[in-house]
C-alpha positions as CSV (number, residue, x, y, z in Angstrom):
1,C,112.0,114.5,108.5
2,F,108.3,115.1,107.6
3,E,108.2,118.4,109.6
4,Q,106.7,121.6,108.5
5,G,106.2,125.1,110.0
6,S,107.9,128.5,110.3
7,W,111.5,129.5,109.6
8,D,112.2,129.5,113.3
9,K,111.1,125.9,113.6
10,Y,113.4,125.0,110.7
11,Q,116.3,126.7,112.5
12,E,115.5,124.8,115.6
13,L,115.5,121.5,113.8
14,A,118.7,122.3,111.9
15,K,120.6,123.0,115.1
16,R,119.9,119.7,116.6
17,R,123.2,117.8,117.0
18,N,121.8,114.2,117.1
19,F,119.6,114.6,114.0
20,Q,118.9,111.3,112.3
21,N,117.1,110.2,109.1
22,T,113.6,109.2,110.1
23,I,113.0,107.1,107.0
24,P,113.8,103.4,108.0
25,K,115.5,101.2,105.5
26,S,113.6,98.2,106.7
27,R,110.4,97.6,108.7
28,A,110.9,95.3,111.6
29,T,107.2,94.8,112.0
30,D,106.7,93.5,108.5
31,P,105.7,89.8,108.2
32,P,108.2,87.5,106.5
33,P,107.9,87.5,102.7
34,F,105.8,84.9,100.9
35,E,108.2,82.4,99.4
36,F,107.5,80.9,95.9
37,A,109.0,77.7,94.8
38,E,111.2,78.1,91.7
39,A,109.7,75.0,90.1
40,T,106.2,76.5,90.3
41,L,107.3,79.7,88.6
42,M,109.1,77.7,85.9
43,Q,106.0,75.7,85.3
44,L,104.0,78.9,84.8
45,Q,106.6,80.0,82.3
46,N,106.4,76.7,80.5
47,N,102.6,77.0,80.4
48,L,103.1,80.2,78.4
49,L,105.5,78.6,76.0
50,N,103.3,75.6,75.5
51,H,100.1,77.5,74.9
52,E,100.3,78.1,71.1
53,E,97.5,80.7,70.8
54,I,98.6,83.0,73.6
55,S,102.3,82.6,73.0
56,A,101.7,83.5,69.3
57,A,99.7,86.5,70.3
58,L,102.5,87.8,72.5
59,T,105.5,86.8,70.3
60,G,104.2,86.7,66.8
61,H,104.7,89.3,64.1
62,D,101.4,89.1,62.3
63,K,98.8,91.9,62.5
64,G,97.5,92.3,66.1
65,Q,100.4,90.3,67.7
66,L,102.7,92.0,70.1
67,R,106.1,91.0,68.8
68,L,107.6,90.4,72.2
69,R,110.7,88.1,72.3
70,P,110.3,84.9,74.4
71,E,113.6,85.4,76.1
72,V,112.5,88.9,77.3
73,L,109.2,87.5,78.6
74,A,111.2,84.9,80.4
75,Q,113.6,87.5,81.8
76,Y,110.7,89.3,83.3
77,G,109.2,86.0,84.5
78,V,105.9,86.3,82.7
79,G,103.9,83.1,82.9
80,L,100.5,81.6,82.2
81,G,98.2,80.2,84.9
82,F,94.6,78.9,84.9
83,V,92.0,80.3,87.3
84,D,88.8,78.7,88.3
85,T,86.3,81.6,88.2
86,T,83.9,79.9,90.5
87,I,86.4,80.2,93.4
88,P,86.9,83.7,94.7
89,E,90.6,83.2,95.7
90,I,93.6,81.2,94.7
91,L,94.3,79.0,97.6
92,D,96.7,76.6,95.9
93,L,99.5,77.5,93.5
94,E,99.4,74.0,92.0
95,S,95.8,74.7,90.9
96,L,97.0,77.9,89.3
97,V,99.6,75.8,87.3
98,E,97.4,72.8,86.4
99,G,93.9,74.4,86.2
100,C,90.6,72.4,86.0
101,D,87.5,72.1,83.8
102,H,86.2,75.6,84.8
103,S,89.6,77.4,84.5
104,V,90.3,80.3,82.2
105,P,93.9,81.2,81.1
106,C,95.5,84.2,82.8
107,L,98.8,86.0,82.4
108,V,101.0,85.9,85.6
109,F,103.3,88.8,86.4
110,P,105.7,88.4,89.3
111,R,106.5,91.4,91.4
112,T,110.0,91.5,92.8
113,A,112.0,93.4,95.4
114,F,115.3,93.2,97.3
115,R,115.4,90.3,99.7
116,T,115.6,92.8,102.5
117,N,112.2,94.5,103.4
118,S,113.1,97.7,101.6
119,F,113.2,99.2,98.1
120,I,116.0,101.6,99.0
121,E,118.4,99.0,100.4
122,S,121.7,99.2,98.5
123,S,122.3,96.2,96.3
124,K,125.8,96.0,97.7
125,D,124.5,95.7,101.2
126,S,122.6,92.6,100.3
127,S,125.3,91.0,98.1
128,V,126.9,89.1,101.0
129,V,124.3,86.7,102.2
130,D,124.9,83.3,103.9
131,T,123.1,81.1,101.3
132,G,125.6,78.3,101.1
133,R,126.9,79.4,97.8
134,P,129.3,82.1,96.5
135,A,127.7,85.6,96.1
136,L,128.3,87.2,92.7
137,S,129.0,90.9,92.1
138,T,126.1,93.1,91.3
139,G,125.5,93.9,87.7
140,R,122.9,94.2,85.0
141,A,120.3,91.4,85.0
142,R,120.6,90.6,81.3
143,S,120.6,86.8,81.4
144,Q,117.9,84.9,79.7
145,G,115.5,82.1,80.3
146,S,115.4,80.3,83.7
147,A,118.4,82.2,85.0
148,A,116.3,85.4,85.2
149,I,113.6,83.7,87.3
150,S,116.3,82.1,89.4
151,S,117.6,85.6,90.3
152,M,114.3,86.2,92.0
153,I,113.9,83.0,93.9
154,E,116.3,81.3,96.3
155,D,116.5,77.6,95.6
156,E,119.3,75.6,97.2
157,S,118.9,72.6,94.9
158,D,120.5,73.9,91.8
159,S,121.8,77.3,92.7
160,T,125.4,76.7,91.8
161,G,124.7,75.7,88.2
162,I,122.3,78.6,87.7
163,A,124.8,81.0,89.1
164,A,127.4,79.9,86.6
165,S,125.0,80.7,83.7
166,L,124.6,84.4,84.7
167,S,126.8,86.1,82.2
168,D,126.6,89.6,83.6
169,G,126.9,88.6,87.3
170,V,123.8,89.4,89.3
171,S,123.5,88.1,92.9
172,L,120.9,85.3,93.0
173,S,120.2,86.2,96.7
174,E,119.6,89.9,96.0
175,F,116.0,89.7,94.6
176,H,113.0,87.5,95.3
177,T,109.3,87.4,94.2
178,V,107.0,88.9,96.7
179,Q,103.7,88.7,94.9
180,L,102.0,87.4,91.7
181,K,99.6,89.6,89.8
182,I,97.2,87.5,87.7
183,V,95.3,89.1,84.9
184,G,92.6,87.3,82.7
185,W,93.5,86.8,79.1
186,S,90.0,86.8,77.6
187,I,88.2,88.2,80.7
188,A,89.1,91.9,81.0
189,D,88.0,92.5,84.6
190,L,89.7,89.4,86.1
191,E,92.5,90.5,88.3
192,M,93.8,88.6,91.3
193,Y,96.9,88.5,93.6
194,V,98.9,85.8,95.4
195,P,99.2,86.4,98.3
196,V,96.1,88.6,98.5
197,D,97.6,91.0,101.0
198,E,101.1,92.4,100.2
199,A,103.5,91.2,102.9
200,Q,106.2,93.2,101.1
201,T,105.7,95.7,98.3
202,G,107.2,94.8,94.9
203,L,107.4,96.1,91.4
204,F,107.1,94.1,88.1
205,G,110.5,94.2,86.5
206,F,112.4,95.5,89.5
207,H,115.0,92.7,89.3
208,V,115.9,93.8,85.7
209,A,117.1,97.2,86.8
210,S,120.7,97.2,87.9
211,A,122.3,99.5,90.5
212,E,124.6,100.9,87.8
213,S,121.9,101.9,85.4
214,P,121.2,105.7,85.6
215,D,117.9,105.5,83.7
216,I,114.6,103.6,84.2
217,I,111.3,103.6,82.4
218,L,108.0,103.7,84.4
219,T,105.0,102.3,82.6
220,G,101.4,101.8,83.5
221,H,101.0,98.2,82.4
222,E,103.3,95.1,82.6
223,L,103.5,94.3,78.9
224,D,104.3,97.9,78.1
225,A,107.3,97.5,80.4
226,V,108.5,94.4,78.6
227,A,108.1,96.1,75.2
228,A,109.9,99.2,76.3
229,Y,112.9,97.3,77.8
230,Q,113.1,94.9,74.8
231,E,113.4,97.7,72.2
232,T,115.3,100.4,74.1
233,G,117.6,98.4,76.5
234,I,116.6,100.6,79.4
235,P,115.2,98.8,82.4
236,A,111.5,99.2,82.7
237,V,109.0,98.6,85.6
238,S,105.3,99.1,85.8
239,L,103.2,100.9,88.5
240,P,101.9,98.4,91.1
241,K,98.4,99.7,91.5
242,G,97.2,100.6,88.1
243,P,98.3,103.3,85.6
244,Y,97.3,106.3,87.6
245,Q,98.7,105.7,91.2
246,L,102.2,106.1,92.5
247,P,102.5,104.6,96.0
248,L,105.2,105.8,98.4
249,D,107.1,102.6,98.2
250,A,107.3,102.9,94.5
251,M,108.7,106.4,94.8
252,R,111.4,105.0,97.1
253,A,112.2,102.4,94.5
254,L,112.9,105.1,91.9
255,E,115.0,107.3,94.1
256,R,118.3,105.9,93.0
257,Y,117.8,106.7,89.3
258,E,119.0,109.9,87.7
259,R,116.5,109.9,84.9
260,V,113.0,108.5,84.9
261,Y,111.0,108.1,81.6
262,V,107.3,108.2,82.5
263,W,105.6,106.2,79.7
264,L,101.9,105.9,80.5
265,D,98.9,105.6,78.1
266,D,98.9,108.5,75.7
267,D,95.3,109.5,76.3
268,H,93.5,112.2,78.3
269,Q,93.8,110.4,81.7
270,G,97.3,109.0,81.1
271,T,98.6,112.5,80.2
272,A,97.2,114.0,83.4
273,A,98.6,111.1,85.5
274,A,102.0,111.4,83.8
275,E,102.3,115.0,84.7
276,L,101.2,114.4,88.3
277,I,103.6,111.5,88.7
278,T,106.4,113.6,87.2
279,R,105.9,116.4,89.7
280,K,106.0,113.8,92.5
281,L,109.2,112.3,91.4
282,G,110.8,115.6,90.4
283,V,110.5,117.5,87.2
284,D,114.3,118.0,87.0
285,R,114.9,114.2,86.4
286,C,111.7,113.1,84.6
287,L,110.8,112.9,80.9
288,V,107.3,112.2,79.7
289,V,107.0,109.9,76.7
290,R,104.1,110.6,74.2
291,T,103.5,107.5,72.2
292,K,101.2,109.1,69.7
293,G,103.6,111.9,68.9
294,G,100.7,114.2,68.1
295,D,98.9,111.8,65.8
296,P,95.3,111.2,67.2
297,Q,95.2,107.8,65.4
298,G,98.6,106.7,66.8
299,P,99.1,103.9,69.4
300,K,98.4,104.9,73.0
301,S,101.0,102.6,74.6
302,A,104.4,101.1,74.1
303,S,103.1,97.5,73.6
304,I,100.6,98.7,70.9
305,A,103.3,100.7,69.2
306,L,105.6,97.6,69.1
307,A,102.7,95.6,67.7
308,R,102.4,98.1,64.9
309,G,106.1,97.7,64.1
310,M,107.1,101.2,65.3
311,D,110.5,102.2,66.5
312,L,110.2,102.6,70.3
313,T,113.7,104.0,70.6
314,S,112.8,107.0,68.4
315,I,109.6,107.5,70.4
316,L,111.6,107.5,73.6
317,E,114.0,110.0,72.2
318,R,111.1,112.5,71.5
319,S,110.3,112.5,75.3
320,Q,110.0,116.0,76.8
321,P,110.2,117.4,80.4
322,V,107.1,118.8,82.0
323,Q,107.2,122.6,81.8
324,H,107.0,125.0,84.7
325,D,103.4,124.8,86.0
326,K,103.0,128.6,85.9
327,V,104.5,129.4,82.5
328,L,103.1,128.4,79.1
329,D,103.4,129.4,75.5
330,F,101.1,128.5,72.6
331,S,103.6,125.8,71.4
332,A,102.7,123.9,74.6
333,L,99.0,124.2,73.8
334,R,99.0,123.8,70.1
335,E,98.7,120.0,69.9
336,A,96.2,120.0,72.7
337,V,94.0,122.5,71.0
338,K,94.2,120.5,67.7
339,F,93.4,117.3,69.6
340,E,90.4,118.9,71.4
341,V,89.0,120.4,68.1
342,T,89.4,117.2,66.1
343,N,88.4,114.7,68.8
344,P,85.5,116.0,70.8
345,D,84.5,112.5,71.9
346,L,87.9,111.8,73.4
347,I,87.8,114.7,75.9
348,R,84.5,113.8,77.5
349,G,86.3,113.2,80.8
350,V,85.9,110.2,83.2
351,E,82.6,108.4,82.1
352,S,80.5,105.9,84.0
353,T,80.1,102.5,82.5
354,D,77.1,101.7,84.8
355,L,75.2,104.9,84.1
356,P,75.1,105.6,80.3
357,G,72.4,108.2,80.8
358,W,74.7,110.2,82.9
359,N,77.4,110.2,80.2
360,A,74.9,111.5,77.6
361,S,74.0,114.5,79.8
362,F,77.2,115.4,81.5
363,K,79.9,114.0,79.1
364,G,81.8,112.6,82.1
365,L,83.6,114.3,85.0
366,R,86.6,116.5,84.1
367,P,89.4,117.9,86.2
368,G,88.9,121.5,87.3
369,E,85.1,121.3,87.2
370,L,82.6,121.1,90.1
371,T,79.4,119.2,89.6
372,I,76.6,119.5,92.1
373,L,73.8,117.0,92.4
374,S,70.7,118.2,94.3
375,G,67.4,116.6,95.1
376,A,64.8,115.9,97.8
377,T,65.6,113.6,100.8
378,G,65.5,110.0,99.7
379,S,65.5,110.7,96.0
380,G,68.7,108.6,95.6
381,K,71.5,111.1,95.5
382,T,73.9,109.1,97.7
383,T,73.0,105.8,95.9
384,V,73.8,107.3,92.5
385,I,77.0,109.0,93.6
386,S,78.1,105.8,95.4
387,Q,77.6,103.8,92.2
388,M,79.6,106.4,90.2
389,S,82.5,106.4,92.6
390,L,82.6,102.6,92.6
391,D,82.6,102.7,88.8
392,F,85.5,105.2,88.8
393,C,87.5,103.2,91.3
394,K,87.2,100.1,89.3
395,S,88.7,102.1,86.4
396,G,91.6,103.1,88.6
397,V,90.4,106.7,89.3
398,S,91.0,107.6,93.0
399,T,87.9,108.9,94.8
400,L,87.7,110.8,98.1
401,W,84.4,110.9,100.0
402,G,83.4,113.7,102.3
403,S,80.2,112.4,103.9
404,F,79.1,115.0,106.5
405,E,75.6,113.6,106.8
406,I,76.0,109.8,106.7
407,P,78.6,108.2,109.0
408,N,81.5,106.6,107.1
409,V,80.7,103.1,108.5
410,R,77.1,103.2,107.2
411,L,78.2,104.7,103.9
412,A,80.9,102.0,103.4
413,T,78.5,99.2,104.3
414,R,76.1,100.5,101.7
415,M,78.8,100.9,99.1
416,M,80.1,97.4,99.7
417,S,76.7,96.0,99.0
418,Q,76.5,97.9,95.8
419,F,80.0,96.7,94.9
420,A,79.1,93.1,95.7
421,K,75.7,93.5,94.0
422,R,74.1,91.9,97.0
423,D,73.2,92.7,100.6
424,V,76.4,91.8,102.5
425,S,74.6,92.2,105.8
426,K,72.5,89.0,105.0
427,E,75.7,87.0,104.1
428,P,78.1,87.7,107.1
429,G,80.2,84.7,106.1
430,D,81.4,86.5,102.9
431,I,82.1,89.8,104.6
432,D,85.9,89.1,104.8
433,Y,86.1,88.3,101.1
434,W,84.2,91.4,100.0
435,S,86.2,93.5,102.4
436,R,89.4,92.5,100.8
437,K,88.1,93.1,97.4
438,F,86.7,96.5,98.4
439,E,90.0,97.4,100.1
440,Q,91.9,97.1,96.9
441,L,89.8,100.0,95.4
442,P,91.4,103.5,95.5
443,M,88.6,104.7,97.8
444,Y,89.2,107.1,100.6
445,F,87.0,108.8,103.3
446,L,87.3,112.1,105.2
447,K,87.0,111.7,108.9
448,F,84.8,114.8,109.3
449,H,81.1,114.4,110.2
450,G,78.4,116.9,111.0
451,S,79.1,120.6,111.3
452,T,82.7,121.4,110.3
453,K,84.4,124.6,109.5
454,P,85.2,124.9,105.8
455,D,88.8,126.0,106.5
456,T,89.3,122.9,108.5
457,V,88.1,120.7,105.6
């Protein structure tokens, strides 16, 4: 009920006769979901099949290729689009499918959810829908090819034939695609979304997980989810906002599973994020997967491990729960001590890509440490720290600003100009575009300003 306080207050709440759950199953104020045409999504999948180079990189078995099966990529709905880098947004899905002379290839990952505006809606509640066709019983989404995509998108034209091809019986009206995540293939920092603003939160691979499955794998990247599901048979989804953030809606989506395998990148930041996410979801039902298995030269993710021909099932079986946060023995520290001694460059903390001189002096920012920057007025403290925080946010590291001297509006305006690498106040016509881009960063601001008691902060 989101209440807190004394024992007396708890007793008062517990004695209320008309106590009701305050967490709604649906949000009446949410806008209607963005509808994608099934033909468009199928064209994106066909683009991937027809692109020999990228298709071979994903499905081939040579060195450096990922060894993903085409039918599993199709089941997850992975496609290939073409983005014109001279245009800041994707305004037409046909242009994403067809491309132009300036377009670059991009992988397209669909995010899916229940057709109702909720992650926690029971699949049985949505199995009876007036769609003009018979609803099938809920089951594991194990069908291949176009049937998997059709389970996400409602299309009246050929729904009956597709329904007949679903061998395991999943309701076609139960799931739908709510957003497309577009990631550059050869351009690492190219990441776009359609629609730009999330009308309804979705997860990549959510339609693959059945209501009967007690287990689920949570990964940080989309291709890791595909690889984990392909090799283990356990449904896998990926975090919606990067490998280090777990939004509330994603927590809701995972509530119905008895066991959650948290399989993030096996590096310093991924390990810390996995432990934090595990404590949020509940240490009693979470297991953390270490891909490297103590080998500093081992693969850091599920997709890289599959590319190297490793057995992902055996890696999953070695997963361990997070220990009590107040009790440790040396066996829990042994591998970490060995890793720190043998890999001093890998524990440098969060480094800045824009300020290499900072990295040389401070070796990055590490959890549990306080770094103080001091200097005369106007010497550039705020400018430097703003650039560092932008750099961290672009790497997926959440940043909280406590600006007691400069108002948040002025600070955010300055940071947006640094983010855009131009003075946005001189280009008011582009302010909405840069605001949407800036809003996607995990950047937060304290509301305090001026003289404030430390205990309040």
